[in-house]
C-alpha positions, -999 to 999 in steps of 0.1 A, spaced: -632 -201 361 -633 -239 359 -643 -261 388 -641 -299 387 -650 -322 416 -623 -348 417 -647 -377 420 -665 -366 389 -636 -354 367 -646 -358 330 -622 -377 308 -637 -370 273 -670 -359 258 -668 -390 237 -644 -416 250 -642 -432 215 -628 -400 200 -591 -391 205 -585 -357 222 -578 -328 198 -541 -322 190 -524 -296 211 -501 -269 197 -479 -271 228 -469 -298 253 -496 -299 281 -488 -288 316 -483 -313 344 -514 -333 352 -515 -320 387 -503 -286 401 -465 -287 408 -463 -266 440 -471 -278 475 -491 -257 500 -503 -266 535 -528 -293 544 -525 -311 511 -533 -280 489 -514 -279 456 -512 -250 432 -492 -236 402 -495 -212 373 -491 -236 344 -515 -223 318 -534 -202 343 -538 -204 380 -545 -240 392 -554 -252 427 -563 -287 439 -578 -292 474 -580 -324 494 -613 -336 510 -625 -309 534 -647 -278 535 -630 -250 517 -636 -214 506 -613 -205 476 -607 -171 461 -586 -162 430 -578 -126 427 -558 -102 405 -533 -89 430 -525 -58 409 -560 -46 403 -576 -60 434 -604 -77 415 -619 -109 428 -618 -131 397 -635 -161 412 -647 -173 446 -664 -205 455 -671 -230 483 -659 -265 475 -656 -298 493 -626 -310 473 -615 -308 437 -598 -286 412 -602 -249 406 -585 -232 376 -586 -197 361 -601 -192 327 -573 -168 317 -540 -184 307 -519 -153 299 -499 -136 326 -519 -123 356 -503 -117 390 -527 -140 407 -534 -142 444 -547 -174 459 -566 -174 491 -580 -206 508 -600 -207 540 -614 -235 561 -651 -229 561 -652 -244 596 -629 -216 608 -650 -190 589 -681 -202 606 -665 -196 640 -650 -162 629 -659 -145 597 -627 -125 599 -605 -156 602 -572 -155 584 -569 -177 553 -552 -211 559 -533 -205 526 -524 -173 508 -500 -171 479 -492 -141 456 -475 -150 423 -438 -145 426 -416 -162 400 -382 -150 414 -358 -179 415 -385 -203 402 -387 -224 371 -408 -208 344 -415 -222 309 -424 -201 278 -434 -221 248 -432 -209 212 -447 -227 182 -425 -246 158 -424 -239 121 -425 -201 124 -393 -181 119 -408 -146 120 -429 -152 151 -401 -167 171 -377 -138 162 -405 -113 170 -413 -128 204 -378 -136 217 -372 -101 231 -403 -103 252 -393 -137 265 -359 -123 276 -376 -92 292 -399 -115 312 -368 -133 326 -351 -101 336 -383 -86 351 -392 -116 372 -356 -129 379 -368 -164 372 -350 -195 359 -366 -194 325 -368 -222 299 -378 -214 264 -392 -242 241 -389 -237 204 -378 -253 171 -344 -269 173 -336 -252 140 -339 -218 156 -322 -224 190 -287 -218 174 -297 -182 167 -303 -174 204 -285 -199 227 -252 -180 229 -270 -146 229 -292 -154 259 -271 -176 282 -294 -168 311 -322 -188 294 -323 -225 289 -334 -235 254 -351 -268 247 -373 -284 220 -409 -292 228 -399 -329 231 -375 -320 259 -400 -301 280 -404 -316 315 -437 -301 327 -434 -312 363 -405 -287 368 -424 -255 363 -440 -230 386 -456 -212 356 -460 -218 319 -470 -194 291 -478 -202 255 -472 -176 228 -491 -178 196 -516 -162 172 -550 -171 186 -574 -164 158 -606 -178 174 -600 -167 210 -632 -146 213 -633 -151 251 -597 -139 254 -585 -170 272 -550 -170 258 -545 -133 251 -557 -101 268 -564 -85 234 -567 -97 198 -532 -99 181 -547 -83 150 -553 -51 169 -518 -48 185 -494 -64 160 -478 -98 156 -448 -91 178 -464 -69 204 -490 -96 213 -462 -114 231 -458 -84 254 -495 -84 262 -496 -121 269 -466 -119 292 -477 -88 310 -449 -66 297 -445 -32 280 -453 -41 244 -426 -17 230 -407 -35 202 -371 -42 201 -350 -66 179 -336 -97 196 -299 -104 201 -284 -129 176 -251 -147 182 -236 -163 151 -209 -190 152 -194 -174 121 -200 -137 115 -174 -131 89 -183 -114 56 -193 -141 30 -181 -122 -1 -159 -91 -6 -181 -73 -31 -210 -51 -20 -243 -69 -21 -279 -68 -10 -302 -97 0 -337 -104 -12 -363 -130 -3 -393 -134 -27 -410 -166 -15 -437 -169 12 -462 -194 26 -493 -181 8 -499 -162 -25 -514 -131 -8 -480 -124 8 -461 -124 -25 -453 -93 -45 -477 -101 -73 -465 -74 -97 -451 -95 -125 -423 -71 -134 -415 -59 -99 -385 -81 -89 -370 -79 -124 -370 -41 -121 -356 -39 -86 -328 -64 -93 -318 -44 -124 -318 -12 -103 -296 -28 -76 -271 -42 -101 -269 -8 -118 -261 7 -84 -231 -17 -81 -246 -45 -59 -247 -82 -63 -282 -94 -55 -283 -125 -33 -315 -145 -29 -316 -163 5 -350 -180 3 -353 -215 14 -371 -227 -17 -361 -219 -53 -396 -227 -65 -428 -227 -44 -465 -229 -51 -494 -253 -57 -516 -265 -85 -510 -244 -116 -493 -216 -98 -455 -218 -91 -433 -189 -80 -397 -190 -90 -368 -169 -77 -360 -141 -101 -334 -144 -129 -301 -127 -124 -296 -133 -86 -269 -152 -67 -288 -183 -57 -282 -190 -20 -315 -209 -16 -318 -244 -1 -321 -262 32 -293 -244 49 -288 -236 86 -307 -204 96 -274 -190 110 -260 -190 75 -288 -168 62 -283 -145 92 -246 -143 83 -255 -131 47 -279 -106 62 -254 -92 87 -231 -78 60 -258 -69 34 -262 -32 25 -300 -37 29 -327 -63 25 -358 -63 3 -385 -88 12 -421 -95 22 -441 -99 53 -423 -131 61 -397 -146 85 -366 -135 66 -377 -98 69 -378 -104 107 -344 -120 106 -330 -90 86 -345 -67 113 -328 -87 140 -295 -83 121 -300 -45 123 -299 -38 86 -323 -16 66 -354 -36 56 -375 -27 26 -408 -46 33 -433 -50 5 -467 -59 19 -504 -52 14 -522 -80 31 -510 -69 65 -512 -34 81 -478 -18 88 -486 -20 126 -486 -58 122 -448 -59 118 -418 -41 132 -414 -5 122 -393 2 92 -392 36 74 -389 17 42 -423 -1 43 -440 -3 10 -478 -4 8 -504 9 -16 -534 23 2 -553 29 -30 -557 -9 -33 -576 -32 -10 -552 -39 19 -547 -52 55 -571 -82 54 -548 -101 77 -556 -76 105 -594 -75 98 -611 -93 127 -642 -97 104 -624 -123 83 -606 -154 93 -572 -163 76 -573 -198 61 -539 -215 65 -550 -242 41 -560 -220 12 -528 -210 -7 -549 -185 -27 -567 -169 2 -581 -135 -7 -612 -129 15 -628 -101 -5 -617 -106 -41 -608 -142 -47 -617 -153 -82 -622 -117 -95 -598 -94 -114 -590 -77 -81 -575 -108 -64 -542 -99 -48 -544 -63 -59 -529 -53 -25 -494 -62 -39 -501 -64 -76 -507 -27 -77 -474 -19 -59 -453 -6 -87 -415 -11 -91 -410 27 -87 -425 26 -52 -400 0 -40 -370 16 -58 -379 49 -42 -378 32 -8 -344 19 -16 -332 54 -26 -344 67 8 -319 44 26 -290 67 37 -259 57 17 -276 29 -2 -271 45 -36 -237 59 -40 
């Protein structure tokens, strides 16, 4: 727990240095809810209580487990929980003068977390398609469970996917967040260096990218795809087709078998399908390494609205892709997904019976808590970088393995 005396509240360890950048808009400077006798409280990034000058005894408890999480005597100041994920907190505040007269005195203030009818904010990071799609069902579940007036902050590019499907939720960008409105705030993210479990009750690498949202929000982590509402859900072409996406944000996520996509595209075309590439970028890479979309595909790449890619996916016979956002979008559109991945363990993503991984190669480094993913290193390979084994997790996935996964899709090969 954190305790700050108001008259000695620190401003910065070094006033000359700017504060570190935040991934999310900060909560209101002071708790937003009013209690008796000048006490204020809320649950914006943990349980927060401020107390006016006096002589107080404060206790923060987990109402569901009965555990006393923190207890202190304080003249005045600020008390905040360490944990910022969902806990059904119970706040108890006594006057120490009253306790001195009667040790069994009732608290002056008692509040048990109850978000029913109250304003709650859930914030999702920008720039992440797959994470947002993965976490949206848990956001909606939280709203239903707590019957709160929920606001969800996310990228403006992704709001059109969900706004009409979840009319009970208000969608805003981070710039539109008004922190003074909220009774409670929760931030969803992948917290790599959270050894003290401040932002998450368990490491996301143990439970899976999508299910971590369930744990952070105190929900059943069972997976389910989100609802998607498209402004235009008509079929884009009459001929049978499949969608693929070959690009990713880092080389370890690519299918690094040099002949793989060529063989899969030839197989799909021989089966009577047009093959449509819906990546954003036609070419992506860095330095001397650049990845191109395969020859022979219908090129639907470019900076197009995400709802347009969702429309292509809705009517595709199936999708072949990587551990990336467009695979999550295909899953949300309820079509069969052939996912090619070696750097992540299958539990990291949604379940698909058409997952392709080669356990004979080095694999699942993303989910290894002993190594730290480096977002700045396009060629990150923690065990074999610079050796002949670099990226063997996908380089050793043969075309046959992916084609056999396609063959296993009921009705895919006529």
